[in-house]
Backbone as a printed PyTorch tensor [residue, N CA C, xyz], in Angstrom:
tensor([[[  97.3170, -116.3720,   -3.6910],
         [  97.9130, -117.6740,   -3.5360],
         [  97.6630, -118.5300,   -4.7790]],

        [[  96.4380, -118.5120,   -5.2800],
         [  96.1110, -119.3010,   -6.4530],
         [  96.8120, -118.7620,   -7.6950]],

        [[  97.0150, -117.4500,   -7.7530],
         [  97.6990, -116.8700,   -8.9100],
         [  99.1600, -117.2740,   -8.9570]],

        [[  99.7370, -117.6260,   -7.8440],
         [ 101.1230, -118.1120,   -7.8370],
         [ 101.1840, -119.6180,   -8.0810]],

        [[ 100.1450, -120.3090,   -7.6860],
         [ 100.1200, -121.7600,   -7.8290],
         [  99.8840, -122.1890,   -9.2730]],

        [[  99.0320, -121.4800,   -9.9760],
         [  98.6920, -121.8660,  -11.3490],
         [  99.9110, -121.8220,  -12.2770]],

        [[ 100.7290, -120.7510,  -12.2920],
         [ 101.9150, -120.7950,  -13.1680],
         [ 102.9140, -121.8730,  -12.7750]],

        [[ 103.0370, -122.1680,  -11.4870],
         [ 103.9690, -123.2130,  -11.0660],
         [ 103.4920, -124.5820,  -11.5550]],

        [[ 102.2080, -124.8300,  -11.4810],
         [ 101.6560, -126.1000,  -11.9540],
         [ 101.6750, -126.1510,  -13.4830]],

        [[ 101.4860, -124.9980,  -14.1140],
         [ 101.4350, -124.9100,  -15.5660],
         [ 102.7230, -125.4320,  -16.2000]],

        [[ 103.8630, -125.0550,  -15.6410],
         [ 105.1440, -125.4960,  -16.1870],
         [ 105.2840, -127.0060,  -16.0420]],

        [[ 104.8810, -127.5440,  -14.9100],
         [ 104.9500, -128.9860,  -14.7200],
         [ 104.0330, -129.7360,  -15.6720]],

        [[ 102.8390, -129.1960,  -15.8900],
         [ 101.9090, -129.8270,  -16.8240],
         [ 102.4300, -129.8020,  -18.2550]],

        [[ 103.0540, -128.7000,  -18.6300],
         [ 103.6310, -128.6150,  -19.9720],
         [ 104.7300, -129.6540,  -20.1410]],

        [[ 105.5820, -129.7920,  -19.1450],
         [ 106.6840, -130.7430,  -19.2550],
         [ 106.1760, -132.1850,  -19.3280]],

        [[ 105.2230, -132.5230,  -18.4800],
         [ 104.6570, -133.8780,  -18.5100],
         [ 103.9710, -134.1390,  -19.8520]],

        [[ 103.2390, -133.1550,  -20.3480],
         [ 102.5570, -133.3050,  -21.6280],
         [ 103.5480, -133.4970,  -22.7710]],

        [[ 104.6430, -132.7390,  -22.7510],
         [ 105.6430, -132.8850,  -23.8110],
         [ 106.2700, -134.2770,  -23.7980]],

        [[ 106.5790, -134.8030,  -22.6140],
         [ 107.1430, -136.1560,  -22.5380],
         [ 106.1470, -137.1900,  -23.0440]],

        [[ 104.8760, -137.0330,  -22.6770],
         [ 103.8600, -137.9700,  -23.1620],
         [ 103.6840, -137.8850,  -24.6750]],

        [[ 103.7400, -136.6770,  -25.2150],
         [ 103.6210, -136.5070,  -26.6640],
         [ 104.7860, -137.1810,  -27.3800]],

        [[ 106.0040, -137.0520,  -26.8350],
         [ 107.1520, -137.7150,  -27.4540],
         [ 107.0400, -139.2330,  -27.3640]],

        [[ 106.5530, -139.7320,  -26.2460],
         [ 106.3640, -141.1750,  -26.0890],
         [ 105.3290, -141.7020,  -27.0790]],

        [[ 104.2160, -140.9980,  -27.1980],
         [ 103.1670, -141.4180,  -28.1360],
         [ 103.6640, -141.3270,  -29.5740]],

        [[ 104.4400, -140.2960,  -29.8780],
         [ 104.9850, -140.1640,  -31.2330],
         [ 105.9280, -141.3130,  -31.5510]],

        [[ 106.7250, -141.7190,  -30.5800],
         [ 107.6070, -142.8630,  -30.7930],
         [ 106.8350, -144.1410,  -31.0420]],

        [[ 105.7690, -144.3620,  -30.2800],
         [ 104.9460, -145.5550,  -30.4830],
         [ 104.2380, -145.5310,  -31.8340]],

        [[ 103.7160, -144.3770,  -32.2040],
         [ 103.0500, -144.2550,  -33.4980],
         [ 104.0450, -144.4970,  -34.6320]],

        [[ 105.2300, -143.9160,  -34.5170],
         [ 106.2480, -144.1340,  -35.5450],
         [ 106.6850, -145.5810,  -35.6270]],

        [[ 106.7670, -146.2410,  -34.4770],
         [ 107.1800, -147.6430,  -34.4420],
         [ 106.1400, -148.5350,  -35.1280]],

        [[ 104.8670, -148.3220,  -34.8130],
         [ 103.8290, -149.1940,  -35.3500],
         [ 103.3430, -148.7850,  -36.7390]],

        [[ 103.5830, -147.5610,  -37.1630],
         [ 103.0730, -147.1040,  -38.4560],
         [ 104.1150, -147.1690,  -39.5690]],

        [[ 105.3880, -147.3980,  -39.2350],
         [ 106.4260, -147.3570,  -40.2650],
         [ 106.2870, -148.5080,  -41.2640]],

        [[ 106.0980, -149.7180,  -40.7730],
         [ 106.0310, -150.8800,  -41.6710],
         [ 104.7680, -150.8590,  -42.5320]],

        [[ 103.5780, -150.6090,  -41.9650],
         [ 102.4010, -150.5340,  -42.8500],
         [ 102.5040, -149.4090,  -43.8890]],

        [[ 103.1000, -148.2950,  -43.5140],
         [ 103.2480, -147.1990,  -44.4810],
         [ 104.2180, -147.5850,  -45.5870]],

        [[ 105.2900, -148.2820,  -45.2340],
         [ 106.2550, -148.7100,  -46.2500],
         [ 105.6510, -149.7780,  -47.1620]],

        [[ 104.8710, -150.6840,  -46.5970],
         [ 104.2420, -151.7230,  -47.4200],
         [ 103.1930, -151.1310,  -48.3580]],

        [[ 102.4560, -150.1360,  -47.8860],
         [ 101.4560, -149.5200,  -48.7560],
         [ 102.1060, -148.6790,  -49.8440]],

        [[ 103.3690, -148.2670,  -49.6120],
         [ 104.0890, -147.5260,  -50.6440],
         [ 104.7010, -148.4650,  -51.6790]],

        [[ 104.6470, -149.8000,  -51.4040],
         [ 105.1330, -150.7570,  -52.3900],
         [ 106.5580, -151.2130,  -52.1430]],

        [[ 107.1260, -150.8970,  -51.0040],
         [ 108.4930, -151.3320,  -50.7050],
         [ 108.5060, -152.8050,  -50.3280]],

        [[ 109.5550, -153.4940,  -50.7360],
         [ 109.7780, -154.8760,  -50.3090],
         [ 110.7280, -154.8170,  -49.1130]],

        [[ 110.2590, -155.2720,  -47.9710],
         [ 111.0180, -155.1150,  -46.7390],
         [ 111.7570, -156.3950,  -46.3830]],

        [[ 113.0520, -156.2630,  -46.1550],
         [ 113.8470, -157.3940,  -45.7010],
         [ 114.0050, -157.3580,  -44.1880]],

        [[ 114.0830, -156.1650,  -43.6180],
         [ 114.2980, -156.0280,  -42.1780],
         [ 113.2680, -155.0500,  -41.6190]],

        [[ 112.2190, -155.5880,  -41.0220],
         [ 111.1540, -154.7250,  -40.5090],
         [ 111.5470, -154.0400,  -39.2040]],

        [[ 112.3960, -154.6770,  -38.4030],
         [ 112.7680, -154.1110,  -37.1010],
         [ 113.5460, -152.8090,  -37.2840]],

        [[ 114.4670, -152.8040,  -38.2120],
         [ 115.2410, -151.5860,  -38.4680],
         [ 114.3590, -150.4410,  -38.9400]],

        [[ 113.3920, -150.7820,  -39.7940],
         [ 112.4720, -149.7570,  -40.2800],
         [ 111.5830, -149.2530,  -39.1500]],

        [[ 111.1580, -150.1390,  -38.2680],
         [ 110.3300, -149.7270,  -37.1270],
         [ 111.1040, -148.7830,  -36.2080]],

        [[ 112.3510, -149.1220,  -35.9080],
         [ 113.1700, -148.2640,  -35.0300],
         [ 113.4570, -146.9280,  -35.7120]],

        [[ 113.7490, -146.9740,  -37.0030],
         [ 113.9670, -145.7350,  -37.7450],
         [ 112.7250, -144.8650,  -37.7880]],

        [[ 111.5580, -145.4920,  -37.9750],
         [ 110.3000, -144.7500,  -37.9720],
         [ 110.0220, -144.1170,  -36.6240]],

        [[ 110.3300, -144.8550,  -35.5440],
         [ 110.1260, -144.3030,  -34.2050],
         [ 111.0560, -143.1150,  -33.9610]],

        [[ 112.3220, -143.2480,  -34.3320],
         [ 113.2740, -142.1480,  -34.1270],
         [ 112.9110, -140.9250,  -34.9700]],

        [[ 112.5170, -141.1610,  -36.2140],
         [ 112.1380, -140.0420,  -37.0740],
         [ 110.8870, -139.3460,  -36.5450]],

        [[ 109.9380, -140.1360,  -36.0980],
         [ 108.7040, -139.5630,  -35.5610],
         [ 108.9740, -138.7330,  -34.3030]],

        [[ 109.8340, -139.2420,  -33.4190],
         [ 110.1780, -138.4980,  -32.2010],
         [ 110.9210, -137.2100,  -32.5580]],

        [[ 111.8380, -137.2700,  -33.5180],
         [ 112.6060, -136.0790,  -33.8950],
         [ 111.7050, -134.9940,  -34.4840]],

        [[ 110.7970, -135.3840,  -35.3680],
         [ 109.8970, -134.4040,  -35.9840],
         [ 108.9450, -133.8210,  -34.9420]],

        [[ 108.4380, -134.6720,  -34.0600],
         [ 107.5380, -134.1900,  -33.0070],
         [ 108.2520, -133.2550,  -32.0580]],

        [[ 109.5080, -133.5540,  -31.7500],
         [ 110.2910, -132.6800,  -30.8730],
         [ 110.4660, -131.3030,  -31.4920]],

        [[ 110.7770, -131.2520,  -32.7820],
         [ 110.9570, -129.9560,  -33.4430],
         [ 109.6520, -129.1620,  -33.4840]],

        [[ 108.5500, -129.8380,  -33.7690],
         [ 107.2560, -129.1460,  -33.7910],
         [ 106.8920, -128.6580,  -32.3930]],

        [[ 107.1470, -129.4690,  -31.3760],
         [ 106.8520, -129.0690,  -29.9950],
         [ 107.7160, -127.8820,  -29.5670]],

        [[ 108.9550, -127.8460,  -30.0220],
         [ 109.8180, -126.6970,  -29.7070],
         [ 109.2600, -125.4080,  -30.2910]],

        [[ 108.7600, -125.4770,  -31.4930],
         [ 108.2000, -124.2830,  -32.1380],
         [ 106.8960, -123.8580,  -31.4680]],

        [[ 106.0720, -124.8280,  -31.0900],
         [ 104.7580, -124.5110,  -30.5430],
         [ 104.8450, -124.0990,  -29.0730]],

        [[ 105.5790, -124.8510,  -28.2680],
         [ 105.5800, -124.6440,  -26.8180],
         [ 106.7680, -123.7950,  -26.3590]],

        [[ 107.7890, -123.6760,  -27.1700],
         [ 108.9810, -122.9190,  -26.7940],
         [ 108.7080, -121.4970,  -26.3370]],

        [[ 107.9100, -120.7190,  -27.0700],
         [ 107.6290, -119.3530,  -26.6250],
         [ 106.9420, -119.2850,  -25.2610]],

        [[ 106.0820, -120.2410,  -24.9610],
         [ 105.4340, -120.2460,  -23.6450],
         [ 106.4520, -120.4710,  -22.5330]],

        [[ 107.3860, -121.3750,  -22.7710],
         [ 108.4080, -121.6390,  -21.7590],
         [ 109.3720, -120.4630,  -21.6100]],

        [[ 109.6160, -119.7510,  -22.6930],
         [ 110.4550, -118.5500,  -22.6010],
         [ 109.7540, -117.4900,  -21.7610]],

        [[ 108.4540, -117.3260,  -21.9420],
         [ 107.7120, -116.3630,  -21.1270],
         [ 107.7360, -116.7400,  -19.6500]],

        [[ 107.6280, -118.0060,  -19.3450],
         [ 107.6960, -118.4490,  -17.9580],
         [ 109.0780, -118.1790,  -17.3910]],

        [[ 110.1220, -118.3920,  -18.1900],
         [ 111.4900, -118.1320,  -17.7330],
         [ 111.7130, -116.6460,  -17.4910]],

        [[ 111.1550, -115.7950,  -18.3560],
         [ 111.2610, -114.3480,  -18.1570],
         [ 110.5500, -113.9490,  -16.8640]],

        [[ 109.4130, -114.5490,  -16.6200],
         [ 108.6600, -114.2570,  -15.3860],
         [ 109.4720, -114.6290,  -14.1530]],

        [[ 110.1330, -115.7780,  -14.1960],
         [ 110.9800, -116.1940,  -13.0710],
         [ 112.1550, -115.2410,  -12.8780]],

        [[ 112.7450, -114.8000,  -13.9690],
         [ 113.8700, -113.8730,  -13.8700],
         [ 113.4390, -112.5440,  -13.2600]],

        [[ 112.2890, -112.0490,  -13.6590],
         [ 111.7910, -110.7870,  -13.1110],
         [ 111.5090, -110.9330,  -11.6250]],

        [[ 110.9290, -112.0560,  -11.2320],
         [ 110.6750, -112.2820,   -9.8070],
         [ 111.9760, -112.3480,   -9.0210]],

        [[ 113.0200, -112.9580,   -9.5900],
         [ 114.3090, -113.0310,   -8.9090],
         [ 114.9300, -111.6450,   -8.7720]],

        [[ 114.8030, -110.8270,   -9.8030],
         [ 115.3390, -109.4580,   -9.7350],
         [ 114.5800, -108.6570,   -8.6960]],

        [[ 113.2470, -108.8020,   -8.6510],
         [ 112.4560, -108.0830,   -7.6560],
         [ 112.8360, -108.5150,   -6.2390]],

        [[ 113.0220, -109.8110,   -6.0380],
         [ 113.3960, -110.2980,   -4.7060],
         [ 114.7830, -109.7960,   -4.3160]],

        [[ 115.6910, -109.7630,   -5.2610],
         [ 117.0420, -109.2810,   -4.9800],
         [ 117.0300, -107.7890,   -4.6550]],

        [[ 116.2190, -107.0290,   -5.3730],
         [ 116.1660, -105.5930,   -5.1290],
         [ 115.5340, -105.2920,   -3.7740]],

        [[ 114.5620, -106.0990,   -3.3620],
         [ 113.9530, -105.8980,   -2.0470],
         [ 114.9330, -106.2460,   -0.9220]],

        [[ 115.8030, -107.2170,   -1.1520],
         [ 116.8090, -107.5710,   -0.1550],
         [ 117.8790, -106.4900,   -0.0250]],

        [[ 118.1590, -105.7830,   -1.1190],
         [ 119.1800, -104.7350,   -1.0930],
         [ 118.6350, -103.4020,   -0.6030]],

        [[ 117.3550, -103.3190,   -0.3450],
         [ 116.7650, -102.0870,    0.1560],
         [ 116.2790, -101.1500,   -0.9250]],

        [[ 116.3430, -101.5500,   -2.1660],
         [ 115.8390, -100.7220,   -3.2480],
         [ 114.3300, -100.8930,   -3.2790]],

        [[ 113.6040,  -99.7990,   -3.1050],
         [ 112.1500,  -99.9040,   -3.0090],
         [ 111.4670,  -99.8990,   -4.3630]],

        [[ 112.0340,  -99.1690,   -5.3070],
         [ 111.3650,  -99.0480,   -6.5840],
         [ 112.4040,  -99.0800,   -7.6890]],

        [[ 112.2060,  -99.9250,   -8.6910],
         [ 113.1630, -100.0400,   -9.7810],
         [ 112.8280,  -99.1230,  -10.9600]],

        [[ 111.6890,  -98.4490,  -10.8950],
         [ 111.2940,  -97.5980,  -12.0120],
         [ 112.1760,  -96.3460,  -12.0720]],

        [[ 112.3750,  -95.8650,  -13.2680],
         [ 113.1570,  -94.6440,  -13.4550],
         [ 112.2180,  -93.4510,  -13.5070]],

        [[ 112.7490,  -92.2990,  -13.2040],
         [ 111.9620,  -91.0670,  -13.2810],
         [ 111.9140,  -90.6070,  -14.7260]],

        [[ 110.7400,  -90.2760,  -15.1840],
         [ 110.6030,  -89.7850,  -16.5470],
         [ 110.7690,  -88.2750,  -16.5500]],

        [[ 111.5530,  -87.8090,  -17.4690],
         [ 111.7580,  -86.3640,  -17.6230],
         [ 111.5510,  -86.0070,  -19.0870]],

        [[ 111.2790,  -84.7320,  -19.2960],
         [ 111.1240,  -84.2500,  -20.6560],
         [ 112.4970,  -84.2100,  -21.3250]],

        [[ 112.5560,  -84.5660,  -22.6050],
         [ 113.8340,  -84.5000,  -23.3020],
         [ 114.2890,  -83.0590,  -23.4530]],

        [[ 115.5870,  -82.8620,  -23.3350],
         [ 116.1420,  -81.5070,  -23.4910],
         [ 117.4960,  -81.6170,  -24.1660]],

        [[ 117.9670,  -80.4560,  -24.6560],
         [ 119.2530,  -80.4110,  -25.3320],
         [ 120.3230,  -79.8120,  -24.4390]],

        [[ 120.1000,  -79.7450,  -23.1530],
         [ 121.0950,  -79.1950,  -22.2460],
         [ 122.2330,  -80.1800,  -22.0620]],

        [[ 123.4230,  -79.6470,  -22.0600],
         [ 124.6120,  -80.4960,  -21.8860],
         [ 125.1430,  -80.4240,  -20.4910]]])
């Protein structure tokens, strides 16, 4: 029972964590864009536009990094779900075993 519960909770935790990471990245980009531009020596006429641009850029970069880091884990979870669906379907159709019989290779036609 616990072995089935942990993967189900794992996917939910990953999704919640990814949303929180994107939210934090947006806030960091919003608040860090103007000080970073000022320390680079830029003269700013419109700080709001730079803040929004910094937030969007930060969210976009974080999203791409999260896709690379967490994407393979989510693909493995999706493969696991697909295999479980195939197993359930095969049990409903009366197929008891999906494994093939192994035989020695031969050149008989």
